[in-house]
C-alpha positions as CSV (number, residue, x, y, z in Angstrom):
1,M,-6.0,-10.2,57.7
2,K,-5.5,-12.4,54.7
3,K,-8.8,-11.3,53.2
4,L,-7.9,-7.6,53.7
5,L,-4.5,-8.1,52.0
6,A,-6.2,-10.0,49.1
7,A,-8.8,-7.2,48.7
8,I,-6.1,-4.6,48.6
9,L,-4.1,-6.7,46.0
10,Y,-7.2,-7.2,43.8
11,T,-8.2,-3.6,44.0
12,G,-4.7,-2.6,43.0
13,L,-4.7,-5.0,40.1
14,A,-8.1,-3.8,39.0
15,F,-7.0,-0.2,39.1
16,G,-4.0,-1.1,36.9
17,A,-6.2,-3.0,34.5
18,N,-8.6,-0.1,34.3
19,T,-5.7,2.3,33.5
20,A,-4.5,0.1,30.6
21,V,-8.1,0.0,29.2
22,A,-8.3,3.7,29.5
23,D,-5.0,4.1,27.6
24,M,-6.2,1.8,24.8
25,S,-9.6,3.7,24.7
26,H,-7.6,6.9,24.3
27,L,-5.8,5.3,21.3
28,A,-9.0,4.0,19.9
29,A,-10.4,7.5,19.9
30,L,-7.5,8.7,17.7
31,R,-8.1,6.2,14.9
32,D,-9.4,7.7,11.7
33,G,-9.1,6.9,8.0
34,D,-6.8,4.0,7.4
35,M,-6.0,3.8,11.1
36,K,-9.5,2.5,11.7
37,K,-7.9,-0.8,10.5
38,L,-5.5,-0.7,13.5
39,V,-6.8,-3.4,16.0
40,L,-5.9,-2.6,19.6
41,H,-5.3,-5.6,21.9
42,E,-6.4,-5.6,25.5
43,P,-4.7,-7.4,27.1
44,P,-1.4,-7.2,25.1
45,R,-0.4,-10.4,23.2
46,E,3.0,-12.1,23.3
47,S,5.2,-11.4,20.4
48,G,7.5,-13.8,18.6
49,T,10.9,-15.0,19.9
50,A,12.5,-16.3,16.7
51,A,15.7,-14.7,15.6
52,F,15.9,-12.7,12.4
53,L,19.0,-11.6,10.3
54,L,20.4,-8.1,10.8
55,A,21.2,-6.1,7.7
56,D,24.5,-6.5,5.9
57,G,25.4,-9.8,7.6
58,A,25.7,-8.2,11.0
59,G,24.4,-11.3,12.8
60,Q,21.0,-12.0,14.4
61,A,18.6,-10.3,16.7
62,T,15.3,-11.0,18.4
63,L,12.4,-8.6,19.3
64,A,13.7,-8.8,22.9
65,D,16.6,-6.7,21.8
66,Y,14.2,-3.8,21.2
67,R,12.6,-3.8,24.6
68,G,12.5,-0.5,26.4
69,K,10.8,1.4,23.6
70,Y,7.7,1.3,21.5
71,V,8.4,-0.5,18.2
72,L,6.4,-0.2,15.0
73,L,7.3,-3.6,13.4
74,N,6.6,-3.8,9.7
75,F,6.7,-7.1,7.9
76,W,7.2,-6.5,4.1
77,A,8.8,-7.9,0.9
78,T,10.5,-6.4,-2.1
79,W,7.8,-7.8,-4.5
80,C,4.9,-6.2,-2.4
81,A,3.5,-3.1,-4.2
82,P,1.7,-1.8,-1.1
83,C,4.9,-2.1,0.9
84,R,6.7,0.2,-1.7
85,K,3.9,2.7,-1.2
86,E,4.0,2.8,2.6
87,M,7.8,2.4,3.2
88,P,8.5,6.2,2.7
89,M,5.8,7.0,5.3
90,L,7.3,4.6,7.8
91,S,10.7,6.3,7.1
92,D,9.1,9.7,7.9
93,L,7.7,8.3,11.2
94,Q,11.2,7.2,12.1
95,S,12.5,10.6,11.3
96,E,9.9,12.4,13.3
97,F,9.5,10.1,16.3
98,G,12.5,7.8,16.3
99,G,14.7,7.8,19.4
100,D,14.9,6.4,22.9
101,R,11.1,5.8,23.2
102,F,10.2,4.7,19.6
103,E,11.7,2.9,16.6
104,V,10.4,1.7,13.3
105,L,11.7,-1.8,12.7
106,T,11.3,-3.2,9.1
107,I,11.8,-6.9,8.5
108,A,11.6,-8.4,4.9
109,T,10.0,-11.8,5.3
110,G,10.4,-14.6,2.9
111,R,12.7,-14.7,-0.2
112,N,14.3,-11.3,-0.4
113,S,17.9,-11.1,-1.3
114,P,20.1,-8.5,0.6
115,Q,20.9,-7.0,-2.8
116,G,17.2,-6.8,-3.7
117,I,16.4,-5.1,-0.3
118,K,19.2,-2.6,-0.8
119,K,18.0,-1.8,-4.3
120,F,14.4,-1.4,-3.1
121,F,15.5,1.0,-0.4
122,D,17.7,2.9,-2.8
123,E,15.0,3.3,-5.4
124,I,12.6,4.8,-3.0
125,G,15.2,6.9,-1.1
126,I,15.0,5.1,2.3
127,D,18.2,5.5,4.4
128,N,17.0,5.5,8.0
129,L,15.2,2.1,8.3
130,P,16.9,-1.3,8.9
131,R,17.1,-3.8,6.1
132,H,16.6,-6.8,8.3
133,Q,15.4,-10.2,7.0
134,D,13.3,-13.2,8.1
135,P,14.2,-15.4,5.2
136,K,12.6,-18.6,6.5
137,Q,9.6,-16.7,7.9
138,A,10.2,-18.1,11.4
139,L,9.3,-14.8,13.2
140,A,6.5,-14.1,10.7
141,R,4.9,-17.5,11.4
142,Q,5.2,-17.1,15.1
143,M,3.4,-13.8,14.8
144,A,0.7,-15.1,12.5
145,V,1.7,-12.9,9.5
146,M,-0.5,-14.3,6.7
147,G,-0.1,-11.5,4.1
148,L,1.9,-8.4,3.5
149,P,2.3,-5.8,4.7
150,I,1.5,-6.4,8.3
151,T,2.4,-3.8,10.9
152,V,2.5,-4.5,14.6
153,I,3.0,-2.1,17.5
154,L,5.0,-3.5,20.4
155,D,5.0,-1.9,23.9
156,P,8.3,-1.3,25.8
157,E,7.9,-4.8,27.4
158,G,7.9,-6.4,23.9
159,A,4.2,-7.3,23.9
160,E,2.0,-6.7,20.9
161,I,-0.6,-4.0,21.6
162,A,-1.9,-3.3,18.1
163,R,-1.9,-4.8,14.6
164,L,-2.8,-3.4,11.2
165,I,-3.3,-5.8,8.2
166,G,-2.5,-4.3,4.8
167,D,-1.1,-1.0,3.9
168,A,-2.0,2.3,5.5
169,D,-1.4,6.0,5.4
170,W,1.3,6.2,8.1
171,A,1.7,9.9,7.2
172,S,-1.8,10.7,8.3
173,D,-2.6,13.0,11.3
174,S,-4.3,10.0,12.9
175,A,-1.2,7.7,12.6
176,K,1.0,10.5,14.0
177,A,-1.4,11.2,16.8
178,I,-1.4,7.5,17.8
179,I,2.4,7.3,17.8
180,A,2.7,10.6,19.7
181,A,0.2,9.4,22.3
182,L,2.3,6.3,22.9
183,V,5.7,8.0,23.1
184,T,4.8,11.1,25.0
185,P,5.7,10.7,28.7
186,E,2.7,10.9,31.0
187,S,2.8,13.9,33.3
């Protein structure tokens, strides 16, 4: 009887694992252009637990506060030219897909003053993304952020399922197809 229960359990786990692989395979097939740099993780990886500062002195948060939805987490800095180039595209993703199932979360890591961040966003016309900070790079270090920009996709459980190093065309059809595939409820 124990062997039968064990066989059922392992069959169920294997089926679940195969489903996750199929989902990631589906996302892999959507990568084109800059999105080919998007590395998909199977299995998902743990994300950081360090607190970061909320915009405008509103306190602190952790990535756990964003569980329940897919999060496109972008580490950036005010001095980063590629960050300036891709931030409007991230803003457009938030406008198009943001809601109960998806959110773009931007965190300026390192020495970025709140005034400098606000000026950066004002200069490029961004008003729908957060101006959060990781001034001591605690979260960035935990998540092995070695350069900027780095964009990480977190699943609704808060695990890292994908990472893109460097800037990318987040306005591309490929990027939008990947986000749409993640946030569209399965039927």
